[in-house]
BADO-930503 format. One record per atom (N, C-alpha, C): chain; x, y, z; atom name. Coordinates in steps of 0.05 Angstrom, whole numbers. Example, Ala and Ser with C-alpha at 12.3 -4.5 7.8 and 13.67 -1.06 7.14 Angstrom:
<nodes>
- kette_c1_c2_c3_atom
- A_264_-114_156_N
- A_246_-90_156_CA
- A_264_-66_156_C
- A_257_-45_142_N
- A_273_-21_143_CA
- A_258_1_157_C
</nodes>
This chain:
<nodes>
- kette_c1_c2_c3_atom
- A_353_12_96_N
- A_326_12_117_CA
- A_317_33_101_C
- A_288_43_105_N
- A_280_68_108_CA
- A_300_88_118_C
- A_304_110_98_N
- A_325_128_104_CA
- A_317_153_125_C
- A_335_147_150_N
- A_329_169_168_CA
- A_338_193_161_C
- A_327_213_166_N
- A_341_245_160_CA
- A_334_260_186_C
- A_353_271_190_N
- A_338_295_211_CA
- A_360_324_207_C
- A_339_335_192_N
- A_345_360_179_CA
- A_348_379_209_C
- A_360_403_213_N
- A_367_417_233_CA
- A_355_445_223_C
- A_332_442_222_N
- A_313_461_203_CA
- A_294_477_229_C
- A_300_496_237_N
- A_286_514_252_CA
- A_262_532_244_C
- A_260_531_215_N
- A_240_551_207_CA
- A_211_540_206_C
- A_193_555_202_N
- A_164_543_203_CA
- A_151_551_179_C
- A_137_537_168_N
- A_122_544_144_CA
- A_89_527_142_C
- A_73_535_129_N
- A_47_531_127_CA
- A_47_507_107_C
- A_26_488_110_N
- A_15_468_94_CA
- A_14_477_68_C
- A_10_505_61_N
- A_2_510_35_CA
- A_24_515_24_C
- A_44_527_38_N
- A_71_533_28_CA
- A_88_504_27_C
- A_84_481_37_N
- A_97_462_34_CA
- A_84_444_7_C
- A_55_446_5_N
- A_46_433_-19_CA
- A_61_447_-43_C
- A_62_479_-43_N
- A_69_489_-65_CA
- A_100_487_-76_C
- A_117_480_-47_N
- A_144_474_-56_CA
- A_143_446_-65_C
- A_134_426_-58_N
- A_128_395_-65_CA
- A_121_389_-98_C
- A_110_410_-102_N
- A_92_418_-127_CA
- A_113_422_-149_C
- A_128_436_-141_N
- A_146_451_-157_CA
- A_178_440_-159_C
- A_188_425_-136_N
- A_215_417_-135_CA
- A_212_387_-129_C
- A_195_370_-123_N
- A_198_349_-111_CA
- A_189_323_-134_C
- A_207_312_-142_N
- A_201_286_-160_CA
- A_196_262_-139_C
- A_179_254_-139_N
- A_164_235_-121_CA
- A_174_205_-127_C
- A_185_199_-154_N
- A_203_173_-157_CA
- A_231_175_-156_C
- A_241_199_-147_N
- A_271_202_-141_CA
- A_284_198_-113_C
- A_298_187_-110_N
- A_298_182_-77_CA
- A_316_210_-69_C
- A_332_218_-87_N
- A_349_242_-77_CA
- A_329_269_-76_C
- A_318_266_-93_N
- A_293_292_-94_CA
- A_275_289_-68_C
- A_273_271_-57_N
- A_256_265_-31_CA
- A_269_271_-9_C
- A_293_261_-7_N
- A_318_271_21_CA
- A_318_299_14_C
- A_324_311_-8_N
- A_322_343_-9_CA
- A_302_359_3_C
- A_277_342_2_N
- A_252_356_12_CA
- A_252_356_40_C
- A_271_339_56_N
- A_269_336_80_CA
- A_266_363_97_C
- A_288_382_98_N
- A_283_406_114_CA
- A_259_420_118_C
- A_248_417_84_N
- A_223_438_87_CA
- A_199_414_95_C
- A_202_384_98_N
- A_185_379_115_CA
- A_184_378_142_C
- A_209_384_151_N
- A_212_384_183_CA
- A_204_419_184_C
- A_207_433_169_N
- A_194_461_173_CA
- A_163_460_183_C
- A_149_443_161_N
- A_122_440_165_CA
- A_116_428_189_C
- A_134_406_197_N
- A_131_392_228_CA
- A_133_415_249_C
- A_148_437_239_N
- A_152_453_265_CA
- A_127_471_270_C
- A_104_475_250_N
- A_90_485_251_CA
- A_68_473_275_C
- A_62_481_299_N
- A_43_471_312_CA
- A_20_469_316_C
- A_6_490_295_N
- A_-18_490_294_CA
- A_-34_492_270_C
- A_-19_481_244_N
- A_-30_476_224_CA
- A_-52_453_223_C
- A_-41_429_237_N
- A_-59_407_238_CA
- A_-86_416_252_C
- A_-85_427_274_N
- A_-110_437_286_CA
- A_-126_456_271_C
- A_-115_469_257_N
- A_-125_482_237_CA
- A_-139_476_220_C
- A_-129_454_202_N
- A_-137_432_182_CA
- A_-167_425_196_C
- A_-156_405_221_N
- A_-188_400_230_CA
- A_-208_410_231_C
- A_-205_439_246_N
- A_-223_456_248_CA
- A_-236_460_220_C
- A_-221_470_202_N
- A_-234_469_176_CA
- A_-251_446_167_C
- A_-242_418_173_N
- A_-260_401_163_CA
- A_-282_397_175_C
- A_-278_404_208_N
- A_-305_402_223_CA
- A_-329_423_220_C
- A_-325_449_206_N
- A_-341_470_201_CA
- A_-362_455_176_C
- A_-343_438_157_N
- A_-360_420_132_CA
- A_-366_397_140_C
- A_-376_394_157_N
- A_-378_367_166_CA
- A_-396_349_153_C
- A_-418_359_142_N
- A_-434_346_120_CA
- A_-417_335_97_C
- A_-394_346_86_N
- A_-378_337_72_CA
- A_-348_324_81_C
- A_-351_323_101_N
- A_-326_311_115_CA
- A_-307_295_102_C
- A_-286_300_98_N
- A_-268_287_85_CA
- A_-276_266_56_C
- A_-283_286_36_N
- A_-295_267_18_CA
- A_-275_250_-3_C
- A_-253_261_2_N
- A_-230_249_-14_CA
- A_-218_228_1_C
- A_-219_221_29_N
- A_-213_204_45_CA
- A_-218_172_42_C
- A_-201_154_28_N
- A_-206_130_21_CA
- A_-201_110_46_C
- A_-188_121_64_N
- A_-169_102_84_CA
- A_-180_101_112_C
- A_-207_117_123_N
- A_-216_116_146_CA
- A_-210_132_169_C
- A_-215_123_195_N
- A_-216_139_215_CA
- A_-183_146_223_C
- A_-167_125_213_N
- A_-136_131_222_CA
- A_-122_153_210_C
- A_-130_166_184_N
- A_-126_178_163_CA
- A_-138_210_170_C
- A_-126_233_162_N
- A_-134_257_150_CA
- A_-124_265_129_C
- A_-139_269_109_N
- A_-126_283_89_CA
- A_-117_307_89_C
- A_-99_319_83_N
- A_-91_346_81_CA
- A_-85_357_52_C
- A_-85_349_32_N
- A_-82_358_6_CA
- A_-79_336_-11_C
- A_-83_345_-36_N
- A_-78_329_-57_CA
- A_-70_342_-83_C
- A_-51_334_-105_N
- A_-44_343_-130_CA
- A_-49_323_-148_C
- A_-32_326_-167_N
- A_-36_300_-189_CA
- A_-14_285_-186_C
- A_2_289_-173_N
- A_24_266_-173_CA
- A_32_263_-135_C
- A_21_279_-119_N
- A_16_272_-90_CA
- A_0_277_-74_C
- A_-2_264_-49_N
- A_-24_274_-26_CA
- A_-10_276_-9_C
- A_-21_295_11_N
- A_-15_294_39_CA
- A_-31_279_59_C
- A_-22_269_77_N
- A_-45_258_98_CA
- A_-29_261_128_C
- A_-46_260_148_N
- A_-38_256_179_CA
- A_-48_230_187_C
- A_-27_213_202_N
- A_-32_186_207_CA
- A_-33_192_238_C
- A_-61_176_250_N
- A_-58_174_276_CA
- A_-48_148_289_C
- A_-34_148_310_N
- A_-26_123_316_CA
- A_-25_118_344_C
- A_-50_110_350_N
- A_-56_103_385_CA
- A_-30_85_396_C
- A_-36_84_422_N
- A_-21_65_437_CA
- A_-36_41_445_C
- A_-25_23_456_N
- A_-40_-5_463_CA
- A_-62_7_491_C
- A_-53_29_506_N
- A_-75_36_520_CA
- A_-99_49_509_C
- A_-95_63_488_N
- A_-117_73_482_CA
- A_-142_61_463_C
- A_-163_75_479_N
- A_-189_64_473_CA
- A_-194_58_441_C
- A_-184_68_411_N
- A_-190_57_392_CA
- A_-170_33_384_C
- A_-152_30_398_N
- A_-133_9_395_CA
- A_-152_-19_410_C
- A_-161_-12_437_N
- A_-173_-38_450_CA
- A_-197_-50_434_C
- A_-212_-25_429_N
- A_-233_-25_406_CA
- A_-232_-44_381_C
- A_-207_-36_368_N
- A_-209_-38_336_CA
- A_-182_-63_337_C
- A_-162_-64_353_N
- A_-146_-88_352_CA
- A_-122_-70_338_C
- A_-99_-81_340_N
- A_-78_-71_329_CA
- A_-77_-79_302_C
- A_-92_-101_283_N
- A_-85_-102_253_CA
- A_-101_-75_235_C
- A_-117_-60_248_N
- A_-126_-42_244_CA
- A_-116_-16_243_C
- A_-86_-19_247_N
- A_-71_4_250_CA
- A_-44_-6_233_C
- A_-43_-31_229_N
- A_-23_-41_218_CA
- A_-4_-48_233_C
- A_-8_-49_260_N
- A_10_-58_280_CA
- A_19_-84_280_C
- A_42_-95_277_N
- A_51_-126_280_CA
- A_43_-139_252_C
- A_36_-120_232_N
- A_37_-138_200_CA
- A_61_-123_186_C
- A_85_-140_187_N
- A_107_-124_167_CA
- A_102_-128_138_C
- A_103_-98_131_N
- A_92_-100_99_CA
- A_111_-76_84_C
- A_108_-76_59_N
- A_127_-63_42_CA
- A_106_-42_32_C
- A_115_-25_12_N
- A_98_-1_6_CA
- A_107_-5_-30_C
- A_83_2_-50_N
- A_90_2_-70_CA
- A_94_32_-79_C
- A_106_45_-64_N
- A_109_71_-73_CA
- A_125_93_-52_C
- A_136_108_-60_N
- A_156_129_-42_CA
- A_136_142_-19_C
- A_147_149_3_N
- A_130_168_24_CA
- A_150_182_34_C
- A_151_206_43_N
- A_168_220_61_CA
- A_148_227_85_C
- A_158_220_115_N
- A_140_222_135_CA
- A_160_232_157_C
- A_141_248_174_N
- A_154_265_196_CA
- A_137_262_219_C
- A_152_258_245_N
- A_135_251_270_CA
- A_130_277_273_C
- A_105_284_284_N
- A_89_310_284_CA
- A_90_311_317_C
- A_71_288_332_N
- A_65_292_357_CA
- A_69_268_362_C
- A_78_264_395_N
- A_81_240_409_CA
- A_110_228_402_C
- A_112_204_423_N
- A_143_194_418_CA
- A_140_180_393_C
- A_122_169_372_N
- A_120_164_351_CA
- A_117_126_355_C
- A_117_119_331_N
- A_114_82_333_CA
- A_141_75_321_C
- A_145_48_338_N
- A_174_43_331_CA
- A_175_20_306_C
- A_194_15_292_N
- A_192_-6_269_CA
- A_215_-21_271_C
- A_213_-47_265_N
- A_237_-65_257_CA
- A_237_-59_224_C
- A_259_-51_220_N
- A_265_-42_191_CA
- A_276_-69_171_C
- A_270_-83_147_N
- A_279_-96_134_CA
- A_281_-89_104_C
- A_299_-99_87_N
- A_301_-96_58_CA
- A_297_-122_41_C
- A_287_-125_20_N
- A_289_-145_1_CA
- A_286_-129_-33_C
- A_291_-149_-45_N
- A_297_-143_-73_CA
- A_267_-148_-83_C
- A_248_-130_-91_N
- A_220_-135_-104_CA
- A_218_-148_-131_C
- A_235_-139_-146_N
- A_240_-149_-174_CA
- A_253_-188_-172_C
- A_263_-193_-150_N
- A_265_-222_-150_CA
- A_243_-238_-137_C
- A_217_-222_-136_N
- A_200_-235_-126_CA
- A_175_-244_-144_C
- A_166_-259_-144_N
- A_136_-264_-162_CA
- A_116_-253_-152_C
- A_112_-261_-127_N
- A_87_-249_-110_CA
- A_66_-276_-99_C
- A_69_-295_-96_N
- A_50_-311_-92_CA
- A_56_-323_-59_C
- A_39_-320_-43_N
- A_30_-326_-21_CA
- A_48_-349_-11_C
- A_69_-355_9_N
- A_82_-376_15_CA
- A_112_-376_3_C
- A_117_-351_-17_N
- A_139_-353_-33_CA
- A_161_-344_-19_C
- A_183_-353_-17_N
- A_206_-348_6_CA
- A_219_-318_-10_C
- A_228_-306_12_N
- A_239_-279_3_CA
- A_263_-277_24_C
- A_287_-266_7_N
- A_312_-257_20_CA
- A_306_-234_33_C
- A_302_-235_60_N
- A_290_-210_84_CA
- A_321_-206_97_C
- A_324_-184_103_N
- A_352_-173_113_CA
- A_340_-155_133_C
- A_345_-158_161_N
- A_344_-145_172_CA
- A_361_-117_183_C
- A_350_-96_185_N
- A_366_-74_183_CA
- A_376_-62_215_C
- A_353_-53_224_N
- A_350_-43_253_CA
- A_322_-32_261_C
- A_322_-29_287_N
- A_299_-16_302_CA
- A_305_14_301_C
- A_277_24_295_N
- A_280_61_300_CA
- A_252_70_305_C
- A_248_91_313_N
- A_229_102_326_CA
- A_226_128_306_C
- A_200_135_304_N
- A_198_160_286_CA
- A_183_179_310_C
- A_206_187_324_N
- A_201_214_342_CA
- A_192_236_326_C
- A_183_257_347_N
- A_175_285_338_CA
- A_198_298_324_C
- A_196_308_297_N
- A_221_320_285_CA
- A_236_303_265_C
- A_240_279_277_N
- A_250_261_248_CA
- A_235_257_233_C
- A_251_261_202_N
- A_239_249_180_CA
- A_244_226_171_C
- A_233_211_157_N
- A_234_182_147_CA
- A_230_182_115_C
- A_250_172_100_N
- A_242_169_70_CA
- A_236_133_66_C
- A_209_129_59_N
- A_207_100_58_CA
- A_207_99_24_C
- A_225_78_19_N
- A_224_71_-5_CA
- A_209_54_-13_C
- A_196_52_-41_N
- A_175_40_-50_CA
- A_195_11_-62_C
- A_181_-8_-57_N
- A_189_-36_-69_CA
- A_213_-45_-56_C
- A_223_-35_-38_N
- A_247_-40_-21_CA
- A_247_-47_10_C
- A_241_-24_22_N
- A_234_-22_54_CA
- A_211_-39_58_C
- A_213_-51_87_N
- A_194_-73_93_CA
- A_193_-59_127_C
- A_172_-57_137_N
- A_170_-41_174_CA
- A_152_-60_181_C
- A_161_-69_206_N
- A_139_-82_228_CA
- A_133_-60_248_C
- A_110_-46_244_N
- A_106_-29_264_CA
- A_96_-39_291_C
- A_103_-22_313_N
- A_102_-31_339_CA
- A_84_-6_349_C
- A_67_-5_369_N
- A_48_19_375_CA
- A_66_32_395_C
- A_64_62_392_N
- A_83_78_409_CA
- A_74_76_437_C
- A_83_91_458_N
- A_78_83_480_CA
- A_61_108_488_C
- A_52_126_476_N
- A_29_138_476_CA
- A_18_151_456_C
- A_-3_163_445_N
- A_-16_170_423_CA
- A_2_186_409_C
- A_9_184_381_N
- A_23_194_361_CA
- A_14_203_339_C
- A_25_218_325_N
- A_16_228_294_CA
- A_38_229_279_C
- A_35_228_248_N
- A_60_228_235_CA
- A_46_241_213_C
- A_58_262_195_N
- A_54_271_173_CA
- A_66_259_147_C
- A_52_252_129_N
- A_62_238_106_CA
- A_59_261_78_C
- A_81_255_63_N
- A_78_263_33_CA
- A_80_237_20_C
- A_61_237_11_N
- A_52_206_-10_CA
- A_58_209_-42_C
- A_71_194_-49_N
- A_73_191_-80_CA
- A_39_180_-91_C
- A_27_188_-111_N
- A_4_180_-120_CA
- A_5_175_-151_C
- A_2_162_-159_N
- A_7_148_-184_CA
- A_-19_128_-200_C
- A_-24_126_-222_N
- A_-38_105_-238_CA
- A_-27_84_-237_C
- A_-2_85_-240_N
- A_15_59_-244_CA
- A_9_41_-218_C
- A_7_57_-199_N
- A_14_44_-172_CA
- A_-10_15_-162_C
- A_-32_20_-173_N
- A_-46_-10_-169_CA
- A_-38_-31_-186_C
- A_-21_-29_-204_N
- A_-12_-54_-220_CA
- A_13_-63_-202_C
- A_25_-52_-186_N
- A_49_-62_-171_CA
- A_41_-78_-146_C
- A_52_-99_-143_N
- A_43_-110_-118_CA
- A_54_-100_-89_C
- A_34_-98_-72_N
- A_43_-90_-49_CA
- A_39_-114_-24_C
- A_62_-129_-5_N
- A_55_-148_4_CA
- A_58_-146_37_C
- A_49_-164_46_N
- A_49_-170_77_CA
- A_66_-199_82_C
- A_89_-194_97_N
- A_110_-212_95_CA
- A_104_-235_125_C
- A_114_-253_123_N
- A_115_-281_145_CA
- A_149_-273_161_C
- A_153_-257_179_N
- A_182_-253_183_CA
- A_196_-279_199_C
- A_177_-299_208_N
- A_192_-320_220_CA
- A_195_-346_199_C
- A_175_-341_180_N
- A_180_-367_158_CA
- A_191_-350_128_C
- A_200_-325_137_N
- A_214_-315_118_CA
- A_201_-315_86_C
- A_176_-306_87_N
- A_159_-316_62_CA
- A_142_-293_56_C
- A_129_-288_35_N
- A_105_-273_33_CA
- A_80_-283_43_C
- A_64_-271_59_N
- A_42_-281_74_CA
- A_12_-273_58_C
- A_16_-254_44_N
- A_-6_-245_31_CA
- A_-6_-211_10_C
- A_-20_-214_-5_N
- A_-24_-184_-31_CA
- A_-38_-166_-7_C
- A_-32_-148_-1_N
- A_-52_-123_3_CA
- A_-56_-98_-6_C
- A_-58_-106_-37_N
- A_-67_-83_-49_CA
- A_-94_-79_-47_C
- A_-101_-47_-59_N
- A_-130_-43_-57_CA
- A_-136_-42_-82_C
- A_-146_-62_-90_N
- A_-153_-61_-121_CA
- A_-179_-78_-128_C
- A_-194_-66_-132_N
- A_-224_-79_-134_CA
- A_-227_-89_-167_C
- A_-206_-91_-185_N
- A_-212_-102_-205_CA
- A_-207_-137_-210_C
- A_-194_-148_-186_N
- A_-201_-178_-186_CA
- A_-230_-189_-173_C
- A_-237_-171_-151_N
- A_-269_-179_-139_CA
- A_-285_-170_-158_C
- A_-281_-147_-175_N
- A_-302_-144_-200_CA
- A_-304_-164_-215_C
- A_-287_-179_-228_N
- A_-285_-199_-245_CA
- A_-292_-227_-233_C
- A_-294_-232_-212_N
- A_-304_-251_-196_CA
- A_-331_-250_-199_C
- A_-336_-229_-190_N
- A_-374_-223_-185_CA
- A_-386_-223_-216_C
- A_-369_-207_-232_N
- A_-379_-205_-260_CA
- A_-388_-237_-275_C
- A_-367_-254_-267_N
- A_-367_-283_-282_CA
- A_-388_-295_-269_C
- A_-399_-286_-241_N
- A_-422_-305_-231_CA
- A_-448_-293_-238_C
- A_-448_-266_-236_N
- A_-472_-258_-247_CA
- A_-484_-244_-269_C
- A_-460_-245_-285_N
- A_-460_-226_-310_CA
- A_-475_-248_-331_C
- A_-474_-235_-362_N
- A_-489_-246_-379_CA
- A_-465_-252_-402_C
- A_-475_-259_-429_N
- A_-457_-254_-449_CA
- A_-443_-234_-457_C
- A_-451_-207_-455_N
- A_-443_-184_-455_CA
- A_-426_-184_-434_C
- A_-428_-186_-414_N
- A_-404_-182_-387_CA
- A_-386_-203_-399_C
- A_-387_-228_-413_N
- A_-363_-241_-419_CA
- A_-344_-228_-438_C
- A_-359_-214_-458_N
- A_-346_-197_-479_CA
- A_-332_-186_-469_C
- A_-341_-164_-453_N
- A_-327_-141_-439_CA
- A_-311_-149_-422_C
- A_-316_-173_-404_N
- A_-282_-179_-391_CA
- A_-265_-192_-403_C
- A_-270_-200_-429_N
- A_-252_-213_-447_CA
- A_-230_-186_-460_C
- A_-249_-169_-464_N
- A_-234_-148_-474_CA
- A_-214_-128_-455_C
- A_-234_-128_-433_N
- A_-208_-118_-400_CA
- A_-186_-132_-398_C
- A_-187_-160_-400_N
- A_-167_-178_-395_CA
- A_-143_-169_-414_C
- A_-152_-162_-440_N
- A_-129_-153_-462_CA
- A_-118_-131_-460_C
- A_-127_-115_-448_N
- A_-121_-83_-442_CA
- A_-115_-78_-423_C
- A_-117_-88_-400_N
- A_-111_-81_-372_CA
- A_-82_-99_-368_C
- A_-60_-71_-354_N
- A_-33_-80_-349_CA
- A_-35_-94_-326_C
- A_-51_-91_-302_N
- A_-42_-103_-284_CA
- A_-49_-132_-276_C
- A_-30_-147_-271_N
- A_-30_-175_-270_CA
- A_-47_-190_-252_C
- A_-55_-171_-223_N
- A_-71_-185_-209_CA
- A_-102_-189_-223_C
- A_-107_-167_-241_N
- A_-133_-165_-249_CA
- A_-135_-186_-275_C
- A_-116_-182_-290_N
- A_-113_-200_-316_CA
- A_-116_-233_-302_C
- A_-101_-238_-289_N
- A_-104_-266_-283_CA
- A_-132_-275_-268_C
- A_-144_-255_-251_N
- A_-168_-255_-247_CA
- A_-192_-262_-269_C
- A_-189_-248_-289_N
- A_-205_-245_-312_CA
- A_-204_-280_-323_C
- A_-174_-286_-324_N
- A_-172_-313_-336_CA
- A_-190_-327_-320_C
- A_-181_-332_-296_N
- A_-197_-348_-278_CA
- A_-225_-348_-275_C
- A_-236_-326_-275_N
- A_-264_-318_-273_CA
- A_-283_-336_-295_C
- A_-268_-320_-325_N
- A_-281_-333_-348_CA
- A_-281_-363_-352_C
- A_-253_-370_-341_N
- A_-264_-405_-336_CA
- A_-280_-417_-320_C
- A_-289_-405_-304_N
- A_-315_-415_-286_CA
- A_-339_-421_-300_C
- A_-344_-404_-323_N
- A_-364_-402_-340_CA
- A_-364_-426_-362_C
- A_-344_-438_-362_N
- A_-348_-460_-378_CA
- A_-343_-485_-364_C
- A_-350_-510_-382_N
- A_-359_-538_-365_CA
- A_-332_-545_-359_C
- A_-332_-559_-333_N
- A_-307_-565_-321_CA
- A_-283_-578_-341_C
- A_-300_-592_-359_N
- A_-276_-613_-375_CA
- A_-261_-589_-392_C
- A_-273_-561_-396_N
- A_-257_-546_-409_CA
- A_-237_-526_-401_C
- A_-238_-521_-369_N
- A_-234_-496_-359_CA
- A_-200_-500_-359_C
- A_-188_-524_-355_N
- A_-164_-525_-352_CA
- A_-147_-515_-388_C
- A_-163_-531_-401_N
- A_-148_-526_-429_CA
- A_-153_-493_-436_C
- A_-176_-477_-423_N
- A_-178_-450_-428_CA
- A_-161_-440_-419_C
- A_-148_-442_-385_N
- A_-130_-431_-377_CA
- A_-103_-432_-389_C
- A_-99_-458_-394_N
- A_-70_-466_-404_CA
- A_-72_-447_-436_C
- A_-82_-441_-447_N
- A_-85_-420_-474_CA
- A_-78_-401_-468_C
- A_-71_-391_-437_N
- A_-69_-359_-436_CA
- A_-43_-361_-418_C
- A_-33_-385_-418_N
- A_-2_-381_-407_CA
- A_17_-369_-427_C
- A_39_-350_-418_N
- A_56_-342_-438_CA
- A_85_-353_-432_C
- A_87_-371_-412_N
- A_111_-379_-409_CA
- A_131_-368_-387_C
- A_126_-343_-380_N
- A_140_-318_-365_CA
- A_139_-332_-338_C
- A_156_-328_-328_N
- A_163_-333_-294_CA
- A_149_-305_-278_C
- A_126_-309_-281_N
- A_111_-276_-271_CA
- A_90_-282_-250_C
- A_85_-258_-240_N
- A_58_-268_-224_CA
- A_31_-283_-235_C
- A_29_-266_-265_N
- A_5_-273_-279_CA
- A_6_-304_-286_C
- A_30_-313_-297_N
- A_33_-344_-303_CA
- A_29_-360_-274_C
- A_42_-352_-254_N
- A_38_-367_-229_CA
- A_14_-378_-219_C
- A_-2_-347_-223_N
- A_-32_-348_-215_CA
- A_-45_-372_-224_C
- A_-42_-380_-254_N
- A_-54_-392_-276_CA
- A_-47_-422_-267_C
- A_-22_-427_-267_N
- A_-13_-447_-263_CA
- A_-23_-462_-230_C
- A_-24_-440_-211_N
- A_-40_-451_-181_CA
- A_-64_-454_-190_C
- A_-81_-437_-211_N
- A_-109_-452_-213_CA
- A_-108_-479_-224_C
- A_-92_-483_-247_N
- A_-92_-506_-260_CA
- A_-88_-529_-240_C
- A_-66_-525_-225_N
- A_-57_-548_-202_CA
- A_-86_-556_-183_C
- A_-104_-524_-181_N
- A_-122_-534_-158_CA
- A_-145_-550_-174_C
- A_-152_-546_-202_N
- A_-167_-558_-218_CA
- A_-168_-585_-225_C
- A_-136_-598_-229_N
- A_-128_-618_-231_CA
- A_-138_-635_-200_C
- A_-127_-627_-178_N
- A_-134_-641_-155_CA
- A_-163_-642_-150_C
- A_-177_-626_-155_N
- A_-207_-628_-160_CA
- A_-218_-656_-171_C
- A_-205_-655_-199_N
- A_-216_-677_-217_CA
- A_-208_-701_-207_C
- A_-179_-702_-195_N
- A_-174_-730_-183_CA
- A_-183_-738_-159_C
- A_-201_-724_-145_N
- A_-216_-726_-117_CA
- A_-241_-737_-125_C
- A_-253_-731_-153_N
- A_-276_-732_-157_CA
- A_-276_-761_-171_C
- A_-256_-771_-176_N
- A_-247_-797_-200_CA
- A_-253_-821_-175_C
</nodes>
């Protein structure tokens, strides 16, 4: 499961001191390095003023409020470097207005999911959300919705104030349950150009399978739009991008999108010409599209 860490550190440090420490000492891809950072994360959590100070700082520059925040109102960005960023996450209870107005899915409650990156979290305020924790082997999964996954339930735990948790990328799954009252966690998040190409999943616990992909990646959407409204120059640009990109979602979306610009009788042959024979997400997506086209052809006969 996500690793529970309870460092007995009573020191207090500033946000700037923690970022400086993490920049110099933390390897975001090394679990032991992240565990070693737990006492410093606890020391930041012991600082009961830094978050209020950060909020005040942001309110002063309201016209440019949180320019680097791509998450929305649940998240307050605290700082960013080349290899990580810091954020505060707000967790409403089921009784809070934001929960009632936006619904649980807006806060990822009751949506079992993994992460394609490592991150360290400390409970900062309130009782903290609860999580049912599971583990799985990311390397044994292709990534298609409905695909069966060997999910192993580990335990249920709560991110109370002062507890530090290490969430391991591509391994830990958590099913979050709203806290009893409003809570806040502080996160140290891995940030890498490689992350968009690594699949992140929502799971169906009842049927023990992948429910859907939840990556934030504009590549597949852009490929679909480009194929619909683009010109011949667009087609060549998509073709070139399909050769260069290492993201399997974008790569498969480009092939499928380019196929839609061909006469229906040629679409299957075009997609088949891109199959590599590997048992991976790219080929699974293309085979799924071929099957859909064949079913469509049969229904028209």
